[in-house]
C-alpha positions in Angstrom: 0.0 0.0 0.0 1.5 3.4 -1.1 0.5 6.7 0.5 0.2 10.1 -0.9 2.7 12.6 0.5 1.6 14.4 3.7 -1.5 12.3 4.1 -3.1 11.4 7.5 -2.6 7.7 8.3 -4.4 5.6 10.9 -2.9 2.2 11.9 -5.1 -0.4 13.5 -3.4 -2.9 15.8 -5.1 -6.0 17.3 -4.7 -7.0 20.9 -3.5 -10.5 21.9 -4.4 -13.4 24.1 -2.0 -16.1 25.2 -3.4 -19.6 24.6 -0.7 -21.8 26.1 3.0 -22.0 27.0 3.2 -18.9 29.3 6.4 -18.5 31.3 8.0 -21.5 29.7 8.5 -19.4 26.6 11.1 -17.4 28.5 13.4 -20.4 28.0 15.2 -21.1 24.7 13.2 -23.0 22.0 10.1 -23.4 24.2 6.9 -22.9 22.3 4.0 -20.6 23.1 0.6 -20.3 21.3 -0.9 -16.9 21.0 -3.6 -15.2 19.0 -4.4 -11.7 17.8 -8.0 -10.7 18.9 -10.6 -8.3 17.5 -10.0 -5.4 19.9 -7.7 -2.7 18.8 -5.3 0.1 19.4 -5.5 2.9 16.8 -2.5 5.2 16.1 -3.1 8.2 13.9 -0.2 10.2 12.5 -0.3 13.4 10.4 1.9 16.1 9.2 2.2 19.0 11.7 4.1 22.1 12.1 4.8 21.1 15.7 5.8 17.7 17.1 3.0 16.5 19.4 1.7 13.3 20.9 -1.6 12.5 22.5 -2.3 9.4 24.6 -6.0 9.4 25.1 -6.1 6.6 27.6 -3.9 8.5 30.0 -5.4 11.9 29.3 -2.1 13.1 28.1 -2.9 15.6 25.3 -0.7 17.3 22.7 2.5 16.8 24.5 5.5 18.2 22.7 8.3 15.9 21.7 11.8 16.3 20.3 14.5 14.1 18.9 18.2 14.9 19.2 21.2 12.6 18.7 18.9 9.6 18.6 17.3 10.5 21.9 13.5 11.2 22.1 12.2 13.5 24.9 8.5 14.0 25.6 7.5 17.0 27.7 6.0 15.2 30.6 7.1 13.5 33.8 4.6 10.8 33.4 6.5 7.5 33.1 3.7 5.9 31.1 5.0 7.5 27.9 8.2 5.4 28.1 6.9 2.7 25.8 6.1 5.2 23.2 9.3 7.1 23.6 11.4 4.0 23.1 9.3 3.0 20.1 9.9 6.3 18.5 13.6 6.4 19.3 14.3 2.9 17.7 12.2 3.8 14.7 14.0 7.1 14.2 17.3 5.3 14.3 16.1 2.9 11.6 15.0 5.7 9.4 18.2 7.6 9.9 20.2 4.5 8.9 17.9 4.3 5.8 18.8 7.9 4.9 15.3 9.1 5.7 14.7 12.7 7.0 12.5 12.8 10.1 9.5 14.9 9.3 7.5 16.8 11.9 4.3 15.0 12.9 1.5 14.8 15.4 0.6 11.3 16.8 -2.5 10.2 18.6 -3.0 6.9 20.3 -6.4 5.5 21.2 -7.1 2.1 22.8 -10.1 -0.1 23.2 -8.1 -2.9 24.8 -9.0 -1.9 28.3 -12.4 -1.5 30.0 -13.8 1.9 28.7 -15.8 2.5 31.9 -13.4 1.5 34.7 -10.2 1.7 32.8 -9.2 -1.7 34.2 -6.8 -3.9 32.2 -8.2 -6.9 30.3 -4.7 -8.3 29.8 -4.8 -7.9 26.0 -1.3 -6.6 25.6 -2.0 -2.9 25.5 1.6 -1.7 25.8 2.8 -4.1 23.1 0.0 -3.1 20.7 0.9 0.6 21.3 4.5 0.0 20.5 3.7 -2.0 17.3 1.2 0.7 16.3 3.6 3.6 16.8 6.4 1.9 14.9 4.1 0.9 12.0 2.7 4.4 11.8 6.0 6.3 11.9 7.6 3.9 9.4 4.7 4.0 7.0 4.3 7.8 7.3 8.0 8.3 6.2 8.5 5.4 3.8 5.0 5.7 2.1 4.6 1.9 2.1 3.5 -0.8 4.5 6.5 -2.1 6.5 6.9 -5.9 6.8 5.6 -7.6 9.9 9.2 -8.9 10.5 10.7 -5.4 10.6 7.9 -4.1 12.8 8.2 -7.0 15.2 12.0 -6.8 15.5 12.0 -3.0 16.1 9.1 -3.4 18.6 10.9 -6.2 20.4 14.0 -4.1 20.8 12.1 -1.1 22.0 9.9 -3.3 24.3 13.0 -4.8 25.9 14.6 -1.4 26.4 11.4 -0.1 28.1 10.4 -3.1 30.2 13.6 -5.1 30.5 12.0 -8.6 30.3 9.3 -10.5 28.5 9.1 -13.0 25.7 7.9 -10.7 22.9 4.9 -13.0 22.1 2.4 -10.1 22.6 4.4 -8.0 20.2 4.5 -10.9 17.6 0.7 -11.5 17.9 0.0 -7.8 17.3 2.5 -7.4 14.4 1.6 -10.6 12.5 -2.0 -11.3 13.4 -3.8 -14.6 13.4 -2.9 -17.6 15.6 0.9 -18.2 15.9 3.3 -20.7 17.3 6.1 -18.7 18.9 9.5 -19.2 20.4 11.1 -16.2 22.0 14.3 -14.4 20.9 15.4 -14.5 24.5 15.5 -11.2 26.3 19.1 -11.6 27.6 20.3 -12.5 24.1 18.6 -9.5 22.5 19.8 -7.1 25.1 23.4 -8.3 24.7 23.3 -8.2 20.9 21.7 -4.7 20.9 24.5 -3.4 23.1 27.3 -5.2 21.1 26.0 -4.3 17.6 27.7 -1.5 15.8 24.5 -0.5 14.0 20.8 -1.2 14.3 20.9 -2.5 10.7 23.5 -5.1 11.8 21.2 -6.3 14.6 18.2 -6.5 12.3 20.0 -8.5 9.6 21.7 -11.0 11.9 20.1 -14.4 12.6 17.9 -14.3 15.8 18.7 -17.9 16.5 16.1 -18.5 19.2 13.2 -16.8 17.4 10.5 -18.7 15.6 7.1 -17.4 14.4 4.8 -19.8 12.6 1.1 -19.3 11.6 -1.3 -22.0 12.7 -4.9 -22.6 11.8 -7.3 -23.4 14.7 -10.0 -26.1 14.0 -13.4 -24.4 13.4 -15.2 -27.0 15.6 -13.3 -25.8 18.7 -15.2 -23.0 20.4 -13.2 -20.8 22.7 -14.6 -18.3 25.1 -12.8 -15.6 27.1 -13.8 -14.6 30.6 -12.5 -11.6 32.5 -12.3 -11.8 36.3 -12.2 -8.0 36.9 -8.7 -8.3 38.5 -5.8 -6.9 36.5 -2.4 -8.5 36.8 1.2 -7.1 36.7 3.0 -9.2 34.1 6.4 -7.9 34.8 6.2 -8.7 38.5 4.9 -12.2 37.9 7.6 -12.9 35.4 10.3 -11.9 37.9 8.8 -14.1 40.6 8.8 -17.1 38.3 12.4 -16.4 37.1 13.4 -16.2 40.8 12.3 -19.8 41.2 14.8 -20.7 38.5 17.5 -19.3 40.7 16.1 -20.7 44.0 15.1 -24.2 42.9 16.2 -25.0 39.4 14.9 -28.6 39.6 11.3 -27.4 40.3 11.7 -24.9 37.5 12.9 -27.6 35.0 10.0 -29.8 36.0 7.7 -27.0 35.1 9.4 -26.5 31.7 9.0 -30.3 30.9 5.3 -30.2 32.0 4.6 -27.1 29.9 6.4 -28.5 26.9 4.3 -31.7 27.0 1.1 -29.7 27.4 1.8 -27.4 24.5 2.8 -30.4 22.3 -0.6 -32.0 23.0 -2.4 -28.7 22.2 -0.5 -28.4 18.9 -1.1 -32.0 18.2 -4.8 -31.6 18.8 -4.9 -28.6 16.5 -2.9 -30.3 13.7 -4.8 -33.6 14.0 -8.2 -32.0 14.5 -8.3 -34.1 17.7 -10.4 -32.2 20.3 -9.7 -34.7 23.1 -5.9 -34.3 22.7 -6.3 -30.5 22.7 -8.4 -30.5 25.9 -5.9 -32.8 27.6 -3.1 -30.4 26.7 -5.1 -27.4 28.1 -5.7 -29.2 31.4 -2.0 -30.2 31.5 -0.9 -26.6 30.9 -3.3 -25.3 33.6 -1.9 -27.8 36.1 1.7 -26.9 35.2 1.0 -23.2 35.8 -0.8 -23.7 39.1 2.1 -25.9 40.3 4.8 -23.5 39.3 2.9 -20.6 40.9 2.8 -22.5 44.2 6.5 -23.4 44.0 7.3 -19.7 43.3 5.0 -18.7 46.2 2.9 -16.5 43.9 -0.8 -16.9 43.0 -1.1 -17.4 39.3 -4.5 -19.0 39.3 -6.8 -16.7 41.4 -10.0 -18.0 43.0 -12.0 -16.4 40.2 -9.9 -18.0 37.5 -10.3 -21.4 39.3 -14.0 -21.0 39.2 -13.8 -20.1 35.5 -11.9 -23.2 34.8 -14.0 -25.6 36.9 -17.2 -24.5 35.2 -15.6 -25.2 31.8 -14.5 -28.7 32.8 -18.0 -29.5 34.3 -19.5 -28.7 30.9 -17.1 -31.0 29.0 -14.4 -28.5 28.0 -11.1 -27.2 29.5 -9.9 -23.8 30.6 -6.8 -22.1 32.0 -5.5 -18.6 32.7 -4.5 -16.6 29.7 -1.1 -14.9 30.0 0.9 -14.3 33.1 -2.0 -15.1 35.5 -2.6 -13.4 38.8 -6.0 -12.1 37.5 -7.0 -10.8 34.1 -8.5 -13.3 31.7 -9.2 -17.0 31.5 -9.6 -18.9 28.2 -11.9 -21.9 27.8 -12.1 -24.4 24.9 -15.6 -26.0 24.5 -16.7 -28.9 22.3 -19.9 -27.3 21.0 -21.8 -24.1 20.6 -24.3 -25.3 23.2 -21.7 -26.0 25.8 -20.0 -22.6 25.1 -23.4 -20.8 25.5 -24.0 -22.6 28.8 -20.5 -21.7 30.0 -21.0 -18.0 29.3 -24.4 -18.1 31.2 -22.8 -19.8 34.2 -19.8 -17.4 34.1 -22.2 -14.4 34.3 -24.0 -16.0 37.3 -20.6 -16.3 39.1 -19.5 -12.8 38.4 -17.1 -13.5 35.5 -17.5 -11.1 32.6 -17.5 -12.8 29.1 -15.5 -10.8 26.5 -16.7 -10.8 22.9 -13.3 -11.8 21.6 -12.3 -14.0 18.6 -9.1 -14.5 16.7 -8.2 -11.7 14.3 -6.4 -12.7 11.1 -4.5 -9.4 10.4 -1.7 -7.8 12.2 -1.0 -4.0 12.3 -2.4 -2.4 9.2 -3.6 1.0 7.8 -7.3 1.6 7.7 
């Protein structure tokens, strides 16, 4: 897609849900299954005499920004702009390496990934989607063509690690590529070290990211999944650190978790590839057990009482369910064998105070609309 010079551009970026393999994906070559979903972040960019940025979610309006010697500054003390600042900085570095002049522009970020009334987080990867959206918008505004998902993902992964310090990058991949993906992480420590050691950003982008793997997969249409929100937001970064601390304190228990998670994910993938619902449900239950166990070993609650209720209702109705993502609240994801059982599940969830979310896999990644 080519753009007319100086046109206004809006990028739509899907949120994400983790299906299986959480935490284990932090280890080399471990697989995670994630999907883009049909709730979005919107990033609008347009030519402007002054450089400004608006983040509607945080009521941060028309903040001035500057770039000098590769460093981006935004005129606010609010740390919540850090994700955007890092995304802009890494994109400007790429554009400079590509002999592109940085134009003045105004940027506006809107999100429907969180609850619009309370502002509570659903756990749909808001920060990752914003990073993907900002990078896509700034690249496409300057280059006048759609950047590849691989380029957007790699730039977003680098900026996300710079801003957050840990994480697998799976949420970034889901938002950049779209659809359902099988994902193995680049490994945060590897990327951080290579970023610091590389002479140029281009060198880092062109080298082999040896741990990284992103493959599209097709979910069987006769598997009906439903998402339930518990009303309790979780802090992914803190939970990741607690699980990684278990690796330091009791490596045997941590390796037992990795083995259990790997078996579970293999069964889920096998169920998907073989159109075998029973194998898929076995894998989901195994993954749930592995996550509950590692949470207890790490002395942190990954499966909250509400998520436990969510899962038990699904199993009573012939399906299987688990937390989605880091746990500690947010969403649970259930896999049901029929429309009828899925409808009963939603009805029972509502009766028990669990809020069903109207989410389904979304086939496209970040794109202009």
